[in-house]
Steps between C-alpha positions, in 0.01 A plus 500: 500500500808536286714421806312175557548402136868582516535259795272222372661458156858436626363257761299311237796501262730354765239240595466388137879484456536303824229259387667445163842443657349256751341300217829495308696381806237235574522379141881483507491316832244250369699441183831452684357278778563169315863603436552595866347172618713301252819672617414431865430138416828467309693654789359239739567216255856624456555496875359148535722370219795670670411326827515169312821606319347420160462853360639511144784749460389839363148362465234716336157535662364251249774246584437547872129441448560191284760347735279557803193349334700196385680425826296638789158423640317682775331361810416654836653459844324660793294711257812636325636418155751214502701447182627158395781435252443186297715303257359199317186526715706462818530761776852644512459790744253725680491880520358548848347833605622675812405830660529694821581837651821681413647803672291749300229292339396157383738267316375238256682257277558145382760244602574213264544153649583176322236227503694302763470808727874507567643776280408862429502587129473877544313791654317804363321786671164610358448787742725680747511853639834494678749788493692520168868425553428329833213255552398550138813308402309175557391544137859520375672201340780493759247412769271279291782294349577359844180299475587332170554125559488553877485176700205502744490129576597556865220655702606352834532851644139570408606735220617452143634853437738644759689829489875472553696499730240309706565125533391327180486834317461465125415854385685829552283776645512837326749734663317790662162330457502232767133551583382456142723193462350354817144572384569319170653197672212480747230505234688247287536258789136536596340475155741258332512259793118500504504407131761226550305348789180510295669329203667238716159417643345449155 
């Protein structure tokens, strides 16, 4: 009998401790959930403002939130969020969603296009799982800056983004990550051209 008691008490003690710790962790998680959600929301808003090239320098989360709410409105395009930059109640640019397969996983992002559908304002990636130092470099400024003020008015080839040195090339592929670069260009041409055609038909 004493053996049974000696086993039961430690088990009960550990069960009680585990229960208490679980309740504490659940409470902390519940309390921090609004902060986590706010930070995720601010990160997305920061990326959209960067796409539009209107992100205030060294902006605080509060400034990002305020600028976004003042300048950007949200609609949907093909059941995905579409962000619209407005000035004086006029549309200035669109942040168009794009997505597709990468080499190691899905890639998602936004490409900014002026309201006349002729110039790219910028690009940001929301999700990518490519190899750091190789395909993952699509998230680095050196690659993304190529898209700033990029002329896409000529789509006679059927594409608006073309990797160099192909004829009409306007973007440098990432050295050592040709496949990822090709995946990005393919999804941009597919999704952005679909958006342009839809807008031109409005």
